[in-house]
Structures are given as C-alpha cells and as structure tokens.
VMD Tcl script that builds the backbone (N, CA, C; Angstrom):
set m [mol new atoms 255]
animate dup $m
set s [atomselect $m all]
$s set {name element resname resid chain x y z} {
  {N N MET 1 A -18.802 -17.133 -0.224}
  {CA C MET 1 A -18.077 -16.741 -1.418}
  {C C MET 1 A -17.393 -15.417 -1.149}
  {N N SER 2 A -16.133 -15.308 -1.492}
  {CA C SER 2 A -15.438 -14.041 -1.305}
  {C C SER 2 A -14.936 -13.545 -2.653}
  {N N LEU 3 A -14.973 -12.246 -2.813}
  {CA C LEU 3 A -14.530 -11.601 -4.036}
  {C C LEU 3 A -13.468 -10.587 -3.700}
  {N N SER 4 A -12.476 -10.461 -4.560}
  {CA C SER 4 A -11.521 -9.393 -4.352}
  {C C SER 4 A -12.171 -8.083 -4.762}
  {N N ILE 5 A -11.702 -6.998 -4.216}
  {CA C ILE 5 A -12.297 -5.695 -4.489}
  {C C ILE 5 A -12.263 -5.382 -5.980}
  {N N SER 6 A -11.176 -5.753 -6.635}
  {CA C SER 6 A -11.037 -5.410 -8.045}
  {C C SER 6 A -11.975 -6.214 -8.937}
  {N N SER 7 A -12.562 -7.311 -8.422}
  {CA C SER 7 A -13.417 -8.129 -9.264}
  {C C SER 7 A -14.890 -7.746 -9.177}
  {N N VAL 8 A -15.244 -6.811 -8.308}
  {CA C VAL 8 A -16.633 -6.393 -8.174}
  {C C VAL 8 A -16.887 -5.226 -9.116}
  {N N PRO 9 A -17.806 -5.394 -10.064}
  {CA C PRO 9 A -18.104 -4.301 -11.002}
  {C C PRO 9 A -18.651 -3.077 -10.272}
  {N N ALA 10 A -18.365 -1.909 -10.792}
  {CA C ALA 10 A -18.794 -0.661 -10.178}
  {C C ALA 10 A -20.311 -0.602 -10.052}
  {N N ALA 11 A -21.030 -1.178 -11.012}
  {CA C ALA 11 A -22.497 -1.156 -10.967}
  {C C ALA 11 A -23.017 -1.926 -9.767}
  {N N VAL 12 A -22.359 -3.026 -9.409}
  {CA C VAL 12 A -22.781 -3.817 -8.251}
  {C C VAL 12 A -22.550 -3.028 -6.973}
  {N N VAL 13 A -21.395 -2.367 -6.872}
  {CA C VAL 13 A -21.092 -1.559 -5.701}
  {C C VAL 13 A -22.093 -0.424 -5.564}
  {N N ALA 14 A -22.385 0.260 -6.682}
  {CA C ALA 14 A -23.337 1.371 -6.652}
  {C C ALA 14 A -24.724 0.879 -6.267}
  {N N THR 15 A -25.132 -0.272 -6.779}
  {CA C THR 15 A -26.441 -0.825 -6.460}
  {C C THR 15 A -26.522 -1.192 -4.989}
  {N N ALA 16 A -25.472 -1.799 -4.456}
  {CA C ALA 16 A -25.458 -2.184 -3.046}
  {C C ALA 16 A -25.472 -0.960 -2.151}
  {N N ALA 17 A -24.764 0.077 -2.529}
  {CA C ALA 17 A -24.696 1.292 -1.726}
  {C C ALA 17 A -26.009 2.053 -1.753}
  {N N ASN 18 A -26.752 1.948 -2.845}
  {CA C ASN 18 A -27.987 2.705 -3.006}
  {C C ASN 18 A -29.235 1.847 -2.843}
  {N N SER 19 A -29.121 0.682 -2.232}
  {CA C SER 19 A -30.285 -0.188 -2.118}
  {C C SER 19 A -31.388 0.528 -1.353}
  {N N GLY 20 A -32.568 0.472 -1.877}
  {CA C GLY 20 A -33.715 1.132 -1.274}
  {C C GLY 20 A -33.873 2.573 -1.709}
  {N N ALA 21 A -32.929 3.118 -2.402}
  {CA C ALA 21 A -33.011 4.503 -2.871}
  {C C ALA 21 A -33.426 4.491 -4.336}
  {N N ALA 22 A -33.640 5.666 -4.891}
  {CA C ALA 22 A -33.982 5.782 -6.308}
  {C C ALA 22 A -32.845 5.213 -7.148}
  {N N ALA 23 A -33.172 4.774 -8.332}
  {CA C ALA 23 A -32.171 4.161 -9.199}
  {C C ALA 23 A -31.033 5.138 -9.478}
  {N N ALA 24 A -29.817 4.644 -9.342}
  {CA C ALA 24 A -28.635 5.472 -9.577}
  {C C ALA 24 A -28.418 5.622 -11.076}
  {N N PRO 25 A -27.828 6.757 -11.494}
  {CA C PRO 25 A -27.523 6.910 -12.911}
  {C C PRO 25 A -26.490 5.874 -13.339}
  {N N ALA 26 A -26.467 5.567 -14.613}
  {CA C ALA 26 A -25.530 4.579 -15.120}
  {C C ALA 26 A -24.104 5.018 -14.792}
  {N N PRO 27 A -23.291 4.102 -14.254}
  {CA C PRO 27 A -21.919 4.475 -13.903}
  {C C PRO 27 A -21.096 4.776 -15.147}
  {N N GLN 28 A -20.206 5.747 -15.003}
  {CA C GLN 28 A -19.313 6.072 -16.104}
  {C C GLN 28 A -18.243 5.003 -16.185}
  {N N LYS 29 A -17.648 4.885 -17.355}
  {CA C LYS 29 A -16.597 3.899 -17.545}
  {C C LYS 29 A -15.408 4.260 -16.656}
  {N N VAL 30 A -14.990 3.298 -15.847}
  {CA C VAL 30 A -13.885 3.512 -14.923}
  {C C VAL 30 A -12.667 2.774 -15.446}
  {N N GLN 31 A -11.562 3.482 -15.527}
  {CA C GLN 31 A -10.336 2.849 -15.992}
  {C C GLN 31 A -9.787 1.969 -14.886}
  {N N GLN 32 A -9.596 0.700 -15.173}
  {CA C GLN 32 A -9.089 -0.248 -14.191}
  {C C GLN 32 A -7.567 -0.183 -14.148}
  {N N PRO 33 A -6.992 -0.299 -12.946}
  {CA C PRO 33 A -5.525 -0.307 -12.856}
  {C C PRO 33 A -4.953 -1.577 -13.483}
  {N N VAL 34 A -3.748 -1.459 -14.005}
  {CA C VAL 34 A -3.088 -2.604 -14.616}
  {C C VAL 34 A -2.574 -3.502 -13.502}
  {N N GLN 35 A -2.917 -4.786 -13.575}
  {CA C GLN 35 A -2.494 -5.742 -12.557}
  {C C GLN 35 A -2.030 -7.025 -13.224}
  {N N SER 36 A -1.166 -7.738 -12.514}
  {CA C SER 36 A -0.827 -9.079 -12.953}
  {C C SER 36 A -2.007 -9.967 -12.619}
  {N N ALA 37 A -2.203 -11.001 -13.377}
  {CA C ALA 37 A -3.351 -11.884 -13.158}
  {C C ALA 37 A -3.276 -12.518 -11.779}
  {N N GLY 38 A -4.290 -12.259 -10.957}
  {CA C GLY 38 A -4.413 -12.920 -9.667}
  {C C GLY 38 A -3.487 -12.426 -8.575}
  {N N SER 39 A -2.833 -11.312 -8.754}
  {CA C SER 39 A -1.930 -10.868 -7.696}
  {C C SER 39 A -2.471 -9.639 -7.001}
  {N N ASP 40 A -2.335 -9.626 -5.707}
  {CA C ASP 40 A -2.687 -8.454 -4.907}
  {C C ASP 40 A -1.376 -7.908 -4.364}
  {N N THR 41 A -0.808 -6.935 -5.046}
  {CA C THR 41 A 0.511 -6.427 -4.721}
  {C C THR 41 A 0.416 -5.007 -4.191}
  {N N VAL 42 A 1.205 -4.737 -3.179}
  {CA C VAL 42 A 1.288 -3.400 -2.613}
  {C C VAL 42 A 2.732 -2.949 -2.743}
  {N N THR 43 A 2.931 -1.754 -3.258}
  {CA C THR 43 A 4.280 -1.199 -3.367}
  {C C THR 43 A 4.519 -0.290 -2.165}
  {N N LEU 44 A 5.565 -0.578 -1.408}
  {CA C LEU 44 A 5.897 0.205 -0.224}
  {C C LEU 44 A 6.958 1.242 -0.563}
  {N N THR 45 A 6.864 2.401 0.079}
  {CA C THR 45 A 7.910 3.405 -0.067}
  {C C THR 45 A 9.150 2.927 0.674}
  {N N ALA 46 A 10.258 3.590 0.449}
  {CA C ALA 46 A 11.495 3.228 1.136}
  {C C ALA 46 A 11.316 3.359 2.652}
  {N N ALA 47 A 10.647 4.420 3.089}
  {CA C ALA 47 A 10.423 4.618 4.521}
  {C C ALA 47 A 9.589 3.488 5.112}
  {N N GLN 48 A 8.554 3.057 4.389}
  {CA C GLN 48 A 7.715 1.960 4.870}
  {C C GLN 48 A 8.504 0.654 4.938}
  {N N GLN 49 A 9.367 0.435 3.948}
  {CA C GLN 49 A 10.215 -0.760 3.958}
  {C C GLN 49 A 11.163 -0.731 5.149}
  {N N VAL 50 A 11.723 0.447 5.439}
  {CA C VAL 50 A 12.625 0.594 6.577}
  {C C VAL 50 A 11.895 0.226 7.871}
  {N N PHE 51 A 10.701 0.784 8.070}
  {CA C PHE 51 A 9.933 0.479 9.283}
  {C C PHE 51 A 9.608 -1.004 9.378}
  {N N GLN 52 A 9.235 -1.616 8.272}
  {CA C GLN 52 A 8.882 -3.029 8.283}
  {C C GLN 52 A 10.080 -3.883 8.676}
  {N N LEU 53 A 11.225 -3.625 8.066}
  {CA C LEU 53 A 12.424 -4.403 8.383}
  {C C LEU 53 A 12.884 -4.166 9.816}
  {N N TYR 54 A 12.787 -2.926 10.280}
  {CA C TYR 54 A 13.178 -2.601 11.653}
  {C C TYR 54 A 12.279 -3.332 12.652}
  {N N ASN 55 A 10.975 -3.362 12.367}
  {CA C ASN 55 A 10.037 -4.068 13.246}
  {C C ASN 55 A 10.237 -5.581 13.204}
  {N N GLN 56 A 10.867 -6.077 12.157}
  {CA C GLN 56 A 11.181 -7.499 12.060}
  {C C GLN 56 A 12.496 -7.837 12.747}
  {N N GLY 57 A 13.167 -6.820 13.309}
  {CA C GLY 57 A 14.368 -7.068 14.089}
  {C C GLY 57 A 15.688 -6.816 13.397}
  {N N GLN 58 A 15.669 -6.295 12.178}
  {CA C GLN 58 A 16.934 -6.017 11.508}
  {C C GLN 58 A 17.565 -4.751 12.078}
  {N N THR 59 A 18.889 -4.706 12.048}
  {CA C THR 59 A 19.608 -3.533 12.520}
  {C C THR 59 A 19.596 -2.457 11.441}
  {N N VAL 60 A 19.932 -1.243 11.850}
  {CA C VAL 60 A 19.979 -0.119 10.909}
  {C C VAL 60 A 20.965 -0.417 9.784}
  {N N THR 61 A 22.113 -0.977 10.130}
  {CA C THR 61 A 23.131 -1.308 9.132}
  {C C THR 61 A 22.622 -2.353 8.146}
  {N N GLN 62 A 21.926 -3.377 8.648}
  {CA C GLN 62 A 21.371 -4.408 7.772}
  {C C GLN 62 A 20.326 -3.825 6.830}
  {N N ILE 63 A 19.482 -2.955 7.363}
  {CA C ILE 63 A 18.435 -2.335 6.552}
  {C C ILE 63 A 19.061 -1.477 5.462}
  {N N ALA 64 A 20.038 -0.663 5.839}
  {CA C ALA 64 A 20.702 0.213 4.872}
  {C C ALA 64 A 21.328 -0.610 3.749}
  {N N SER 65 A 21.958 -1.702 4.109}
  {CA C SER 65 A 22.606 -2.545 3.115}
  {C C SER 65 A 21.593 -3.222 2.203}
  {N N SER 66 A 20.524 -3.781 2.767}
  {CA C SER 66 A 19.566 -4.525 1.954}
  {C C SER 66 A 18.743 -3.624 1.036}
  {N N LEU 67 A 18.531 -2.363 1.429}
  {CA C LEU 67 A 17.742 -1.444 0.604}
  {C C LEU 67 A 18.610 -0.471 -0.195}
  {N N SER 68 A 19.920 -0.625 -0.101}
  {CA C SER 68 A 20.873 0.263 -0.791}
  {C C SER 68 A 20.649 1.720 -0.400}
  {N N LEU 69 A 20.497 1.963 0.899}
  {CA C LEU 69 A 20.337 3.304 1.448}
  {C C LEU 69 A 21.515 3.597 2.363}
  {N N SER 70 A 21.731 4.876 2.651}
  {CA C SER 70 A 22.775 5.222 3.612}
  {C C SER 70 A 22.244 4.983 5.025}
  {N N VAL 71 A 23.161 4.731 5.952}
  {CA C VAL 71 A 22.788 4.526 7.352}
  {C C VAL 71 A 22.114 5.781 7.889}
  {N N SER 72 A 22.597 6.954 7.499}
  {CA C SER 72 A 22.001 8.198 7.997}
  {C C SER 72 A 20.564 8.371 7.499}
  {N N LEU 73 A 20.268 7.932 6.269}
  {CA C LEU 73 A 18.905 8.030 5.755}
  {C C LEU 73 A 17.980 7.066 6.503}
  {N N VAL 74 A 18.455 5.855 6.783}
  {CA C VAL 74 A 17.660 4.897 7.557}
  {C C VAL 74 A 17.392 5.466 8.945}
  {N N ASN 75 A 18.429 6.033 9.585}
  {CA C ASN 75 A 18.241 6.661 10.889}
  {C C ASN 75 A 17.217 7.792 10.818}
  {N N ASN 76 A 17.277 8.570 9.745}
  {CA C ASN 76 A 16.328 9.669 9.547}
  {C C ASN 76 A 14.895 9.140 9.450}
  {N N TYR 77 A 14.682 8.092 8.659}
  {CA C TYR 77 A 13.345 7.494 8.530}
  {C C TYR 77 A 12.825 7.005 9.874}
  {N N LEU 78 A 13.742 6.456 10.687}
  {CA C LEU 78 A 13.341 5.915 11.988}
  {C C LEU 78 A 13.280 6.972 13.082}
  {N N GLY 79 A 13.695 8.186 12.765}
  {CA C GLY 79 A 13.682 9.258 13.755}
  {C C GLY 79 A 14.784 9.128 14.781}
  {N N ILE 80 A 15.883 8.476 14.399}
  {CA C ILE 80 A 17.013 8.298 15.305}
  {C C ILE 80 A 17.989 9.433 15.082}
  {N N ASN 81 A 18.245 10.203 16.134}
  {CA C ASN 81 A 19.160 11.333 16.074}
  {C C ASN 81 A 20.540 10.861 16.532}
  {N N THR 82 A 21.513 10.936 15.645}
  {CA C THR 82 A 22.868 10.465 15.979}
  {C C THR 82 A 23.850 11.614 16.105}
  {N N SER 83 A 23.342 12.848 16.205}
  {CA C SER 83 A 24.243 14.000 16.264}
  {C C SER 83 A 24.919 14.121 17.625}
  {N N GLY 84 A 24.403 13.429 18.635}
  {CA C GLY 84 A 25.043 13.429 19.949}
  {C C GLY 84 A 24.683 14.627 20.815}
  {N N GLY 85 A 23.685 15.368 20.455}
  {CA C GLY 85 A 23.402 16.507 21.304}
  {C C GLY 85 A 22.069 16.997 21.269}
}
mol reanalyze $m
mol bondsrecalc $m
mol representation Tube
mol addrep $m
C-alpha cells in the first residue's frame, strides 16, 4: 500500500518517528496547503523551466519564444555569455 505524503496525518508521522520513545505531545493543528483533488503538482521557476527545456533539446530561441522571455534572459539563466569577450 502506498500513500502520498499529504495523506499521512501528522500524528502518524510523529508516532512513527518517535516509536519506542516517550509519548509525544499532541500535535498542533497544521494548516494543509490548498491542492486540487488527487494532483501532485510542482510549480517551476522560469529558470527551472529554461533548464528543463534546454535539457530536452530545445534551442535558446525556442525556449525564449515558448516561455515569453527574451533570448538574453534565457542565455543568462543558462550561463551563456554572448558578449564576445
């Protein structure tokens, strides 16, 4: 049986972490992040998106166009120096 991290109650995690130790104090109420039902979504920064697309073989121009960024900003994220010197 597998459980997603968000579906394991904090009390279960605390109990598992403290097994064999003295009883842990009652966990405080933890505010859960808002999620769509059943989705595990990760939001990437623009720089992370640039690296991902570049590693997938897209050109700098293609990346700039698809992410609505300038070519110079994409080059900056990738550490490409185009100053010629």
